[in-house]
LUMGUVO-753169 format. One line per field, with one value per atom (N, C-alpha, C, O, CB): residue number from 0; residue in one letter; atom name; x, y, z. Coordinates in Angstrom, 1 decimal, padded with zeros to 4 digits. Glycine has a CB too. Example, Ala and Ser with C-alpha at 12.3 -4.5 7.8 and 13.67 -1.06 7.14 Angstrom:
BEGIN
seq <- [0,0,0,0,0,1,1,1,1,1]
type <- [a,a,a,a,a,s,s,s,s,s]
atom <- [N,CA,C,O,CB,N,CA,C,O,CB]
c1 <- [013.2,012.3,013.2,014.2,011.3,012.8,013.7,012.9,013.4,014.1]
c2 <- [-005.7,-004.5,-003.3,-003.3,-004.5,-002.2,-001.1,000.0,001.1,-000.6]
c3 <- [007.8,007.8,007.8,008.5,009.0,007.1,007.1,007.9,008.0,005.7]
END
This chain:
BEGIN
seq <- [0,0,0,0,0,1,1,1,1,1,2,2,2,2,2,3,3,3,3,3,4,4,4,4,4,5,5,5,5,5,6,6,6,6,6,7,7,7,7,7,8,8,8,8,8,9,9,9,9,9,10,10,10,10,10,11,11,11,11,11,12,12,12,12,12,13,13,13,13,13,14,14,14,14,14,15,15,15,15,15,16,16,16,16,16,17,17,17,17,17,18,18,18,18,18,19,19,19,19,19,20,20,20,20,20,21,21,21,21,21,22,22,22,22,22,23,23,23,23,23,24,24,24,24,24,25,25,25,25,25,26,26,26,26,26,27,27,27,27,27,28,28,28,28,28,29,29,29,29,29,30,30,30,30,30,31,31,31,31,31,32,32,32,32,32,33,33,33,33,33,34,34,34,34,34,35,35,35,35,35,36,36,36,36,36,37,37,37,37,37,38,38,38,38,38,39,39,39,39,39,40,40,40,40,40,41,41,41,41,41,42,42,42,42,42,43,43,43,43,43,44,44,44,44,44,45,45,45,45,45,46,46,46,46,46,47,47,47,47,47,48,48,48,48,48,49,49,49,49,49,50,50,50,50,50,51,51,51,51,51,52,52,52,52,52,53,53,53,53,53,54,54,54,54,54,55,55,55,55,55,56,56,56,56,56,57,57,57,57,57,58,58,58,58,58,59,59,59,59,59,60,60,60,60,60,61,61,61,61,61,62,62,62,62,62,63,63,63,63,63,64,64,64,64,64,65,65,65,65,65,66,66,66,66,66,67,67,67,67,67,68,68,68,68,68,69,69,69,69,69,70,70,70,70,70,71,71,71,71,71,72,72,72,72,72,73,73,73,73,73,74,74,74,74,74,75,75,75,75,75,76,76,76,76,76,77,77,77,77,77,78,78,78,78,78,79,79,79,79,79,80,80,80,80,80,81,81,81,81,81,82,82,82,82,82,83,83,83,83,83,84,84,84,84,84,85,85,85,85,85,86,86,86,86,86,87,87,87,87,87,88,88,88,88,88,89,89,89,89,89,90,90,90,90,90,91,91,91,91,91,92,92,92,92,92,93,93,93,93,93]
type <- [x,x,x,x,x,x,x,x,x,x,x,x,x,x,x,x,x,x,x,x,x,x,x,x,x,x,x,x,x,x,x,x,x,x,x,x,x,x,x,x,x,x,x,x,x,x,x,x,x,x,x,x,x,x,x,x,x,x,x,x,x,x,x,x,x,x,x,x,x,x,x,x,x,x,x,x,x,x,x,x,x,x,x,x,x,x,x,x,x,x,x,x,x,x,x,x,x,x,x,x,x,x,x,x,x,x,x,x,x,x,x,x,x,x,x,x,x,x,x,x,x,x,x,x,x,x,x,x,x,x,x,x,x,x,x,x,x,x,x,x,x,x,x,x,x,x,x,x,x,x,x,x,x,x,x,x,x,x,x,x,x,x,x,x,x,x,x,x,x,x,x,x,x,x,x,x,x,x,x,x,x,x,x,x,x,x,x,x,x,x,x,x,x,x,x,x,x,x,x,x,x,x,x,x,x,x,x,x,x,x,x,x,x,x,x,x,x,x,x,x,x,x,x,x,x,x,x,x,x,x,x,x,x,x,x,x,x,x,x,x,x,x,x,x,x,x,x,x,x,x,x,x,x,x,x,x,x,x,x,x,x,x,x,x,x,x,x,x,x,x,x,x,x,x,x,x,x,x,x,x,x,x,x,x,x,x,x,x,x,x,x,x,x,x,x,x,x,x,x,x,x,x,x,x,x,x,x,x,x,x,x,x,x,x,x,x,x,x,x,x,x,x,x,x,x,x,x,x,x,x,x,x,x,x,x,x,x,x,x,x,x,x,x,x,x,x,x,x,x,x,x,x,x,x,x,x,x,x,x,x,x,x,x,x,x,x,x,x,x,x,x,x,x,x,x,x,x,x,x,x,x,x,x,x,x,x,x,x,x,x,x,x,x,x,x,x,x,x,x,x,x,x,x,x,x,x,x,x,x,x,x,x,x,x,x,x,x,x,x,x,x,x,x,x,x,x,x,x,x,x,x,x,x,x,x,x,x,x,x,x,x,x,x,x,x,x,x,x,x,x,x,x,x,x,x,x,x,x,x,x,x,x,x,x,x,x,x,x,x,x]
atom <- [N,CA,C,O,CB,N,CA,C,O,CB,N,CA,C,O,CB,N,CA,C,O,CB,N,CA,C,O,CB,N,CA,C,O,CB,N,CA,C,O,CB,N,CA,C,O,CB,N,CA,C,O,CB,N,CA,C,O,CB,N,CA,C,O,CB,N,CA,C,O,CB,N,CA,C,O,CB,N,CA,C,O,CB,N,CA,C,O,CB,N,CA,C,O,CB,N,CA,C,O,CB,N,CA,C,O,CB,N,CA,C,O,CB,N,CA,C,O,CB,N,CA,C,O,CB,N,CA,C,O,CB,N,CA,C,O,CB,N,CA,C,O,CB,N,CA,C,O,CB,N,CA,C,O,CB,N,CA,C,O,CB,N,CA,C,O,CB,N,CA,C,O,CB,N,CA,C,O,CB,N,CA,C,O,CB,N,CA,C,O,CB,N,CA,C,O,CB,N,CA,C,O,CB,N,CA,C,O,CB,N,CA,C,O,CB,N,CA,C,O,CB,N,CA,C,O,CB,N,CA,C,O,CB,N,CA,C,O,CB,N,CA,C,O,CB,N,CA,C,O,CB,N,CA,C,O,CB,N,CA,C,O,CB,N,CA,C,O,CB,N,CA,C,O,CB,N,CA,C,O,CB,N,CA,C,O,CB,N,CA,C,O,CB,N,CA,C,O,CB,N,CA,C,O,CB,N,CA,C,O,CB,N,CA,C,O,CB,N,CA,C,O,CB,N,CA,C,O,CB,N,CA,C,O,CB,N,CA,C,O,CB,N,CA,C,O,CB,N,CA,C,O,CB,N,CA,C,O,CB,N,CA,C,O,CB,N,CA,C,O,CB,N,CA,C,O,CB,N,CA,C,O,CB,N,CA,C,O,CB,N,CA,C,O,CB,N,CA,C,O,CB,N,CA,C,O,CB,N,CA,C,O,CB,N,CA,C,O,CB,N,CA,C,O,CB,N,CA,C,O,CB,N,CA,C,O,CB,N,CA,C,O,CB,N,CA,C,O,CB,N,CA,C,O,CB,N,CA,C,O,CB,N,CA,C,O,CB,N,CA,C,O,CB,N,CA,C,O,CB,N,CA,C,O,CB,N,CA,C,O,CB,N,CA,C,O,CB,N,CA,C,O,CB,N,CA,C,O,CB,N,CA,C,O,CB,N,CA,C,O,CB,N,CA,C,O,CB,N,CA,C,O,CB,N,CA,C,O,CB,N,CA,C,O,CB,N,CA,C,O,CB,N,CA,C,O,CB,N,CA,C,O,CB]
c1 <- [001.1,000.0,000.8,001.7,-001.1,000.5,001.5,000.7,-000.5,001.4,002.0,001.8,000.8,000.8,003.1,000.0,-000.8,-000.5,-000.4,-002.2,-000.2,000.4,-000.9,-001.4,001.3,-001.5,-002.6,-002.6,-003.6,-003.2,-001.6,-001.9,-001.7,-001.9,-001.4,-001.3,-001.3,-002.9,-003.6,-000.1,-003.3,-004.9,-005.7,-006.6,-005.5,-005.6,-006.3,-006.3,-007.3,-005.3,-005.0,-004.9,-005.6,-006.3,-003.3,-005.4,-006.2,-007.6,-008.3,-005.8,-008.1,-009.6,-010.0,-011.0,-009.8,-009.2,-009.8,-009.3,-010.1,-009.2,-008.2,-008.2,-009.3,-009.9,-007.0,-009.8,-011.1,-012.2,-012.8,-011.4,-012.7,-013.5,-013.1,-014.0,-013.5,-012.1,-011.7,-011.9,-012.7,-010.0,-011.4,-011.6,-013.0,-013.2,-011.3,-014.0,-015.4,-016.0,-017.2,-016.3,-015.3,-016.0,-016.8,-017.4,-015.2,-016.7,-017.3,-018.4,-019.2,-016.2,-018.4,-019.8,-021.1,-021.0,-019.3,-022.2,-023.4,-023.3,-023.8,-024.8,-022.8,-022.8,-021.5,-021.0,-023.9,-021.2,-020.0,-020.1,-021.0,-019.7,-019.1,-019.2,-018.3,-017.1,-018.7,-019.1,-018.5,-017.4,-016.8,-019.9,-017.2,-016.4,-014.9,-013.8,-016.7,-015.0,-013.5,-012.9,-011.7,-013.5,-014.1,-013.3,-013.7,-013.6,-013.6,-014.3,-014.7,-013.1,-012.0,-015.5,-013.6,-012.6,-012.2,-011.1,-013.5,-012.7,-012.3,-011.2,-010.2,-013.4,-011.6,-010.8,-009.4,-008.3,-011.3,-009.7,-008.4,-007.6,-006.4,-008.7,-008.1,-007.7,-007.4,-006.3,-006.4,-008.4,-008.4,-009.6,-010.5,-008.5,-009.7,-010.7,-011.9,-011.7,-010.2,-013.3,-014.1,-014.1,-014.4,-015.2,-013.9,-013.6,-012.5,-012.8,-012.8,-011.4,-010.3,-010.9,-010.7,-009.1,-011.7,-012.5,-013.4,-013.3,-013.2,-014.3,-015.3,-014.4,-014.9,-016.2,-013.1,-012.6,-012.0,-012.0,-011.6,-011.4,-010.8,-012.0,-011.9,-010.2,-013.1,-014.3,-014.6,-014.4,-015.6,-014.9,-015.2,-014.3,-014.7,-015.6,-013.0,-011.8,-011.6,-011.1,-010.8,-011.9,-011.9,-013.4,-013.4,-011.8,-014.3,-015.6,-015.1,-015.4,-017.1,-014.3,-014.1,-013.1,-013.3,-013.4,-012.1,-011.1,-011.5,-010.8,-010.1,-013.0,-013.4,-012.8,-012.7,-013.3,-012.2,-011.8,-012.9,-012.7,-010.9,-014.0,-015.1,-016.4,-016.5,-015.0,-017.4,-018.9,-019.9,-019.6,-019.4,-021.1,-022.3,-022.2,-022.5,-022.4,-021.7,-021.6,-022.4,-022.4,-020.3,-023.4,-024.4,-023.5,-022.7,-025.8,-023.8,-022.9,-023.9,-024.4,-021.5,-024.4,-025.4,-024.6,-023.9,-027.0,-024.7,-024.0,-025.3,-026.2,-023.2,-025.2,-026.3,-026.1,-025.1,-026.2,-027.3,-027.1,-026.3,-025.6,-028.5,-026.1,-025.2,-023.9,-023.0,-025.4,-023.7,-022.0,-021.5,-020.4,-020.9,-022.3,-022.1,-022.3,-023.1,-023.0,-021.5,-021.5,-021.8,-021.1,-019.9,-023.2,-023.6,-022.9,-022.9,-025.1,-022.3,-021.8,-022.2,-022.0,-020.4,-023.0,-023.5,-022.5,-022.4,-025.6,-021.9,-021.1,-021.4,-020.7,-020.0,-022.9,-023.4,-023.2,-023.1,-025.1,-023.2,-023.3,-022.1,-022.1,-024.6,-020.9,-019.7,-019.1,-019.3,-018.8,-018.5,-017.8,-016.7,-016.6,-018.6,-015.6,-014.6,-014.7,-015.4,-013.6,-014.2,-014.2,-013.0,-012.3,-014.2,-012.9,-011.4,-010.3,-009.2,-011.4,-010.5,-009.4,-009.1,-007.9,-009.9,-009.9,-009.6,-008.9,-007.9,-010.8,-009.5,-008.8,-007.3,-006.5,-009.4,-007.1,-005.7,-005.0,-003.8,-005.7,-005.4,-004.6,-004.2,-003.1,-005.2,-005.1,-004.6,-003.3,-002.3,-005.9,-003.7,-002.4,-001.2,-000.1,-002.8,-001.5,-000.3,000.8,002.0,-000.6,000.0,000.1,000.7,001.2,-001.0,000.4,000.2,001.8,002.1,-000.8,002.8,004.1,004.7,005.7,004.9,004.1,005.1,004.3,004.9,005.0,003.1,002.6,003.1,002.8,001.1,003.8,004.4,005.8,006.5,004.7]
c2 <- [-001.1,000.1,001.5,001.8,000.1,002.1,003.5,004.5,004.6,004.4,005.1,006.2,007.2,007.5,006.8,007.7,009.0,010.0,010.1,009.1,011.1,012.7,013.4,014.1,013.6,013.4,014.2,015.4,015.8,014.3,016.4,017.5,017.9,019.0,018.3,016.9,016.9,016.4,017.1,016.0,015.6,015.1,016.2,016.3,013.6,017.0,018.2,019.3,019.9,018.8,019.5,020.4,020.0,020.8,020.6,018.9,018.5,018.5,018.8,017.2,018.2,018.4,019.9,020.3,018.0,020.6,022.0,022.4,023.2,023.1,022.1,022.7,022.3,023.2,022.1,021.1,020.4,021.4,021.8,018.8,021.8,022.9,024.1,024.6,023.2,024.6,025.9,025.5,026.2,026.3,024.7,024.5,024.6,024.9,023.3,024.1,024.5,025.7,025.9,023.4,026.7,028.1,028.8,029.8,028.9,028.5,029.1,028.3,028.7,029.2,027.4,026.4,026.8,027.2,024.7,026.5,026.8,025.5,025.8,026.8,024.3,023.3,022.5,022.2,022.6,022.1,021.4,020.0,019.3,021.3,019.6,018.5,017.5,017.8,018.5,016.5,015.9,014.8,014.1,015.1,014.6,013.4,014.4,013.9,012.7,015.7,016.3,016.1,016.2,017.9,015.8,015.9,014.6,014.5,017.3,013.5,012.4,011.5,011.7,011.6,010.7,009.8,008.8,008.3,009.0,008.5,007.8,008.4,007.8,007.6,010.0,010.4,010.7,010.7,011.5,011.1,011.1,010.1,010.3,011.3,009.1,007.5,007.5,007.3,006.7,007.6,007.5,006.7,006.3,009.0,006.4,005.8,006.8,008.0,005.2,006.3,007.2,007.8,009.0,006.6,006.8,007.2,008.6,009.7,005.7,008.4,009.5,010.9,012.0,009.0,010.7,011.5,012.5,013.7,010.8,011.6,012.1,012.9,014.0,011.0,012.5,013.0,014.4,015.4,012.0,014.4,015.6,016.8,017.9,015.3,016.3,017.2,017.9,019.1,016.4,017.0,017.8,018.4,019.3,017.2,018.3,019.2,020.3,021.2,018.7,020.7,021.8,022.8,024.0,021.2,021.9,022.8,023.4,024.5,021.6,022.6,022.9,024.0,024.9,021.6,024.1,025.1,026.4,027.4,024.4,026.2,027.3,027.4,028.6,028.4,026.5,026.4,026.3,026.7,025.3,025.6,025.3,025.6,025.0,024.0,026.1,026.1,025.4,024.9,027.6,025.5,025.0,023.5,023.0,025.8,022.7,021.2,020.9,021.5,020.6,019.7,019.0,017.9,017.3,018.6,017.7,016.4,015.9,016.5,016.6,014.6,014.0,012.6,011.8,013.4,012.6,011.5,010.7,011.2,012.1,009.2,008.2,007.5,007.5,007.0,006.9,006.2,005.0,004.6,005.7,004.3,003.3,003.6,002.8,002.8,005.0,005.5,005.9,006.3,004.4,005.8,006.2,007.6,008.2,005.4,008.0,009.7,010.0,009.7,010.4,010.7,011.1,012.4,013.3,011.3,012.7,014.2,014.4,013.7,014.6,015.8,016.3,017.6,018.6,016.9,017.4,018.4,019.3,020.1,017.9,018.9,019.3,020.9,021.6,018.6,021.6,022.9,023.8,024.9,023.1,022.8,023.1,024.5,024.8,021.9,025.3,026.5,026.6,026.1,027.9,027.3,027.8,029.0,029.8,027.9,029.4,030.4,031.5,031.2,030.0,032.3,033.3,032.8,033.1,035.0,032.0,031.2,030.0,029.7,030.7,029.4,028.3,028.5,027.8,027.7,029.8,030.4,030.7,030.5,031.3,031.1,031.7,030.7,030.7,032.6,029.4,028.4,027.6,027.0,027.5,027.8,027.2,028.1,027.7,027.0,029.4,030.6,030.4,030.5,032.3,030.0,029.9,028.4,028.4,030.3,027.5,026.4,025.7,024.6,026.0,026.7,026.3,026.2,025.4,027.2,027.0,026.8,025.9,025.6,027.5,025.0,024.0,022.8,021.7,023.9,022.9,021.8,021.7,020.7,021.8,022.7,022.9,022.1,022.1,024.6]
c3 <- [000.3,000.1,000.0,000.8,001.3,-000.8,-001.0,000.4,000.8,-003.2,000.7,001.6,001.2,000.0,002.0,002.0,001.4,001.9,003.2,001.4,001.2,001.7,001.9,001.0,000.4,003.3,003.3,002.9,002.3,004.3,003.1,002.5,001.2,000.9,002.9,000.1,-001.0,-001.3,-002.0,-001.5,-000.9,-001.3,-000.9,-001.6,-000.5,000.1,000.8,-000.4,-000.9,002.3,-000.7,-001.9,-003.2,-003.9,-002.2,-003.4,-004.7,-004.6,-005.5,-005.3,-003.4,-003.1,-003.2,-003.9,-001.5,-002.7,-002.7,-004.1,-004.7,-001.3,-004.8,-006.3,-006.9,-007.6,-007.2,-006.9,-007.6,-007.2,-008.2,-007.1,-006.2,-006.0,-006.7,-007.4,-004.8,-006.5,-007.1,-008.7,-009.3,-006.8,-009.2,-010.7,-011.4,-012.6,-010.9,-010.2,-010.7,-010.3,-010.6,-010.3,-009.6,-009.7,-010.7,-010.4,-009.6,-011.7,-013.0,-013.5,-014.3,-014.1,-012.8,-013.1,-012.1,-011.0,-012.8,-012.6,-012.0,-010.7,-009.6,-013.3,-011.0,-010.0,-010.0,-011.1,-010.2,-008.9,-008.7,-009.4,-009.0,-007.2,-010.5,-010.7,-009.5,-009.2,-012.2,-008.9,-007.6,-008.2,-007.4,-006.4,-009.5,-009.8,-009.4,-009.1,-011.5,-009.7,-009.3,-008.0,-007.8,-009.4,-007.0,-005.8,-004.9,-003.7,-004.9,-005.8,-005.2,-004.5,-004.7,-006.5,-003.8,-002.9,-004.2,-004.1,-001.3,-005.0,-006.1,-007.1,-007.6,-006.7,-007.4,-008.1,-007.4,-007.9,-008.6,-006.0,-005.0,-004.8,-004.5,-003.7,-005.2,-004.5,-003.2,-002.8,-005.1,-002.6,-001.1,-000.6,-001.4,-000.4,000.6,001.2,001.3,001.1,002.5,001.6,001.8,003.2,003.5,001.3,004.0,005.5,005.5,006.1,006.3,004.9,004.7,004.1,004.6,003.8,003.1,002.6,003.4,003.6,001.8,004.0,004.9,005.8,006.1,005.6,006.5,007.6,006.9,007.5,008.3,005.6,005.0,005.1,005.6,003.3,004.6,004.3,005.5,005.7,003.9,006.5,007.9,008.4,009.1,009.0,008.3,008.6,008.1,008.8,008.3,006.7,006.0,006.3,006.4,004.4,006.5,007.1,008.6,009.0,007.4,009.2,010.8,010.8,011.7,011.8,010.0,009.8,009.0,008.9,009.1,008.3,007.7,006.4,005.9,008.5,005.7,004.3,003.3,002.1,004.2,003.8,002.8,003.3,004.4,002.3,003.0,003.6,002.6,001.6,003.9,003.2,002.3,001.9,000.8,000.9,003.3,003.4,004.4,005.5,003.6,004.0,004.9,005.4,004.8,004.3,006.8,007.4,008.2,009.1,008.4,007.8,008.7,009.4,008.7,007.7,010.6,011.4,011.7,012.4,012.7,011.0,011.1,012.6,013.4,009.9,012.9,014.2,014.0,014.9,015.0,013.0,012.7,012.9,012.8,011.4,013.1,013.0,011.7,011.7,013.4,010.5,009.0,009.0,009.7,008.0,008.4,008.1,006.7,005.7,008.4,006.5,005.2,004.9,005.8,005.0,003.6,003.3,002.1,001.1,003.4,002.2,000.6,000.4,001.1,000.5,-000.7,-001.1,-002.4,-002.9,-001.3,-002.7,-004.1,-004.1,-005.1,-004.5,-002.7,-002.7,-002.0,-001.6,-002.2,-002.0,-001.5,-002.2,-003.4,-001.6,-001.2,-001.8,-001.1,000.0,-001.7,-001.7,-001.1,-000.4,-001.0,-001.9,001.0,001.6,001.2,000.3,002.8,001.7,001.3,002.0,001.7,001.8,003.1,003.8,002.9,002.7,005.4,002.5,001.5,000.3,000.0,001.0,-000.6,-001.4,-001.2,-002.0,-001.6,000.1,000.6,000.8,000.5,001.9,001.5,001.5,-000.1,-000.4,002.5,-001.0,-002.1,-002.8,-003.4,-003.1,-002.6,-003.1,-002.5,-003.0,-002.8,-001.1,-000.6,-000.6,-000.4,000.7,-000.9,-001.2,-002.7,-002.8,-001.0,-003.7,-004.8,-005.2,-006.1,-005.5,-004.7,-005.2,-005.0,-005.6,-004.9,-003.8,-003.0,-004.0,-004.0,-000.9,-004.8,-005.4,-006.9,-007.7,-005.3,-007.2,-008.7,-008.7,-009.7,-009.1]
END
């Protein structure tokens, strides 16, 4: 199993949201856990952390009684803090 660089994956996730800013709706494929090649649980944790830290907004997170988490990112938007993160980290990604 290959080691995952969490910050690279988080950058890719935010970049995917950024790339859809000119579209009416987010194409969820850009930021899916399959596209990012990570587990659904890790993807859920990333989204929750990004919401908690104020990098994204308009995410619906529902905790189910069975312990499962359902996350709706169909209306997700970057905040100014999220845009700033992308700008500050774009040099490192190049």
